[in-house]
Backbone as CSV, one residue per row, in Angstrom:
resi,resn,N_x,N_y,N_z,CA_x,CA_y,CA_z,C_x,C_y,C_z
1,MET,-4.391,-19.681,3.764,-3.952,-18.881,2.650,-2.587,-18.283,2.996
2,GLU,-1.595,-18.504,2.170,-0.265,-17.971,2.419,-0.203,-16.499,2.058
3,THR,0.337,-15.729,2.984,0.424,-14.287,2.782,1.855,-13.817,2.971
4,ARG,2.109,-12.611,2.506,3.411,-11.955,2.671,3.183,-10.618,3.360
5,VAL,4.191,-10.200,4.088,4.175,-8.869,4.687,4.992,-7.968,3.767
6,ALA,4.464,-6.786,3.477,5.146,-5.862,2.573,4.869,-4.424,2.978
7,VAL,5.716,-3.553,2.479,5.522,-2.109,2.635,5.423,-1.518,1.241
8,ILE,4.384,-0.742,1.020,4.220,-0.048,-0.255,4.495,1.437,0.003
9,GLY,5.519,1.948,-0.660,5.836,3.368,-0.577,5.113,4.105,-1.686
10,ILE,4.362,5.124,-1.326,3.536,5.861,-2.283,3.934,7.331,-2.263
11,ILE,4.157,7.894,-3.445,4.436,9.321,-3.588,3.282,9.943,-4.364
12,VAL,2.647,10.947,-3.761,1.528,11.635,-4.397,2.010,13.002,-4.868
13,GLU,2.133,13.153,-6.181,2.539,14.432,-6.762,1.351,15.215,-7.291
14,ASN,0.209,14.543,-7.454,-1.000,15.185,-7.960,-2.119,14.991,-6.940
15,PRO,-2.319,15.953,-6.031,-3.322,15.794,-4.975,-4.755,15.704,-5.487
16,GLU,-4.976,16.053,-6.745,-6.323,15.954,-7.311,-6.802,14.503,-7.388
17,ASN,-5.874,13.550,-7.354,-6.242,12.140,-7.483,-6.218,11.379,-6.158
18,ILE,-6.195,12.108,-5.053,-6.208,11.472,-3.730,-7.473,10.647,-3.524
19,GLU,-8.614,11.122,-4.017,-9.861,10.375,-3.847,-9.787,9.016,-4.528
20,LYS,-9.173,8.949,-5.710,-9.001,7.661,-6.398,-8.130,6.732,-5.567
21,LEU,-7.042,7.281,-5.014,-6.152,6.489,-4.176,-6.895,5.967,-2.954
22,ASN,-7.602,6.839,-2.256,-8.325,6.426,-1.057,-9.394,5.385,-1.353
23,SER,-10.017,5.477,-2.510,-11.012,4.490,-2.909,-10.368,3.116,-3.091
24,ILE,-9.218,3.078,-3.722,-8.500,1.810,-3.905,-8.067,1.250,-2.555
25,LEU,-7.500,2.113,-1.713,-7.055,1.646,-0.399,-8.228,1.114,0.419
26,HIS,-9.376,1.764,0.330,-10.558,1.291,1.051,-10.964,-0.107,0.584
27,SER,-10.861,-0.364,-0.715,-11.263,-1.675,-1.229,-10.295,-2.785,-0.823
28,TYR,-9.095,-2.418,-0.397,-8.105,-3.390,0.071,-7.902,-3.298,1.591
29,SER,-8.807,-2.661,2.300,-8.611,-2.380,3.728,-8.431,-3.638,4.576
30,GLN,-8.982,-4.760,4.159,-8.836,-5.990,4.945,-7.392,-6.467,5.012
31,TYR,-6.547,-6.011,4.093,-5.147,-6.426,4.051,-4.193,-5.401,4.667
32,ILE,-4.692,-4.209,4.957,-3.823,-3.129,5.433,-3.601,-3.245,6.934
33,ILE,-2.324,-3.312,7.329,-1.940,-3.357,8.737,-1.923,-1.937,9.292
34,GLY,-1.347,-1.016,8.541,-1.257,0.365,8.988,-0.848,1.277,7.853
35,ARG,-1.056,2.563,8.083,-0.784,3.569,7.052,-0.241,4.819,7.734
36,MET,0.811,5.390,7.143,1.365,6.630,7.661,1.519,7.601,6.500
37,GLY,0.967,8.779,6.649,1.069,9.795,5.613,1.834,11.001,6.114
38,ILE,2.712,11.505,5.256,3.517,12.670,5.607,3.377,13.716,4.506
39,PRO,2.779,14.864,4.815,2.752,15.941,3.824,4.116,16.628,3.792
40,TYR,4.680,16.745,2.614,5.983,17.403,2.464,5.716,18.718,1.739
41,LYS,5.414,19.745,2.503,4.956,21.025,1.958,5.998,21.733,1.105
42,GLN,7.290,21.603,1.459,8.334,22.273,0.687,8.377,21.774,-0.756
43,ARG,8.017,20.514,-0.974,8.025,19.944,-2.331,6.622,19.785,-2.913
44,ASN,5.603,20.137,-2.125,4.211,20.024,-2.549,3.842,18.593,-2.952
45,ILE,4.300,17.622,-2.151,3.956,16.216,-2.370,3.518,15.600,-1.043
46,ASN,2.953,14.418,-1.129,2.603,13.629,0.046,3.304,12.289,-0.062
47,ILE,3.808,11.809,1.056,4.499,10.529,1.112,3.673,9.619,2.012
48,ILE,3.334,8.439,1.492,2.514,7.498,2.255,3.257,6.170,2.336
49,SER,3.303,5.626,3.536,3.870,4.299,3.771,2.721,3.392,4.177
50,LEU,2.558,2.297,3.466,1.441,1.393,3.680,1.976,0.010,4.012
51,ALA,1.668,-0.502,5.200,2.067,-1.852,5.601,0.901,-2.799,5.330
52,VAL,1.182,-3.906,4.643,0.130,-4.855,4.278,0.548,-6.289,4.600
53,ASP,-0.448,-7.140,4.803,-0.256,-8.582,4.968,-1.306,-9.230,4.083
54,ALA,-0.860,-9.782,2.943,-1.795,-10.282,1.940,-1.088,-11.284,1.042
55,PRO,-1.853,-12.053,0.267,-1.218,-12.897,-0.749,-0.417,-12.027,-1.720
56,GLN,0.662,-12.575,-2.244,1.551,-11.783,-3.102,0.822,-11.210,-4.314
57,ASP,-0.101,-11.960,-4.900,-0.821,-11.441,-6.061,-1.724,-10.269,-5.698
58,VAL,-2.258,-10.260,-4.487,-3.091,-9.144,-4.032,-2.226,-7.897,-3.829
59,ILE,-1.043,-8.079,-3.240,-0.130,-6.954,-3.042,0.286,-6.371,-4.388
60,SER,0.613,-7.234,-5.332,1.004,-6.770,-6.667,-0.132,-6.023,-7.357
61,ALA,-1.355,-6.546,-7.220,-2.509,-5.883,-7.835,-2.739,-4.514,-7.207
62,LEU,-2.643,-4.430,-5.888,-2.823,-3.152,-5.194,-1.773,-2.134,-5.638
63,SER,-0.524,-2.538,-5.629,0.555,-1.639,-6.038,0.388,-1.207,-7.492
64,GLY,-0.016,-2.140,-8.349,-0.223,-1.819,-9.757,-1.349,-0.825,-9.971
65,LYS,-2.453,-1.009,-9.251,-3.583,-0.080,-9.378,-3.200,1.317,-8.901
66,ILE,-2.442,1.372,-7.818,-1.994,2.679,-7.313,-1.093,3.354,-8.343
67,GLY,-0.161,2.590,-8.909,0.789,3.135,-9.877,0.163,3.618,-11.169
68,LYS,-1.046,3.162,-11.463,-1.729,3.587,-12.693,-2.443,4.930,-12.542
69,ILE,-2.534,5.417,-11.319,-3.192,6.708,-11.096,-2.229,7.820,-11.504
70,GLN,-2.714,8.731,-12.324,-1.893,9.855,-12.800,-1.347,10.668,-11.638
71,GLY,-0.040,10.870,-11.611,0.589,11.698,-10.592,0.860,10.994,-9.276
72,ILE,0.672,9.665,-9.256,0.930,8.878,-8.046,1.795,7.691,-8.430
73,SER,2.873,7.458,-7.668,3.748,6.322,-7.945,3.847,5.446,-6.708
74,ALA,4.141,4.161,-6.920,4.222,3.208,-5.813,5.328,2.192,-6.071
75,LYS,6.028,1.845,-5.009,7.044,0.792,-5.038,6.817,-0.103,-3.836
76,THR,7.070,-1.396,-4.003,6.807,-2.366,-2.947,8.079,-3.061,-2.507
77,ALA,8.217,-3.216,-1.204,9.309,-3.999,-0.615,8.677,-5.133,0.182
78,TYR,9.077,-6.359,-0.134,8.513,-7.548,0.506,9.405,-8.051,1.630
79,SER,8.778,-8.530,2.689,9.488,-9.221,3.754,9.792,-10.643,3.280
80,ASN,10.802,-11.251,3.825,11.101,-12.656,3.518,10.188,-13.598,4.279
81,ILE,9.416,-13.064,5.223,8.520,-13.875,6.033,7.220,-14.093,5.285
82,SER,6.789,-15.343,5.199,5.503,-15.657,4.615,4.829,-16.696,5.503
83,GLY,3.558,-16.851,5.337,2.825,-17.824,6.126,1.355,-17.524,6.108
84,ASP,0.631,-18.223,6.971,-0.811,-18.041,7.064,-1.097,-17.050,8.188
85,LYS,-1.613,-15.877,7.850,-1.844,-14.854,8.879,-2.960,-15.250,9.842
86,ASN,-3.748,-16.262,9.495,-4.832,-16.712,10.369,-4.419,-17.898,11.228
87,ALA,-3.180,-18.366,11.063,-2.714,-19.513,11.860,-2.582,-19.102,13.315
88,LYS,-2.938,-19.998,14.196,-2.841,-19.716,15.633,-1.438,-20.031,16.125
89,THR,-0.961,-19.162,17.001,0.342,-19.391,17.631,0.152,-19.589,19.117
90,ASP,1.045,-20.315,19.736,0.936,-20.579,21.191,1.558,-19.494,22.006
């Protein structure tokens, strides 16, 4: 299965919907490489960086679902590298 590496930048302006976000992320956990969250207290927002390795349609679906949550926005940056993440290397 061909996959892409991407970073999804997430801005949480409405902390009441964090549970919805975490539920979505949990359902896509098999594709998540890592996650970094930064609370920005001066602006009362949270910034999350999500690294993923998944088929492009899965990444788009994940980003779209996140973006539909009220008070949460997401943007995706794709790597130019693609391939089979299960392929063996020497």
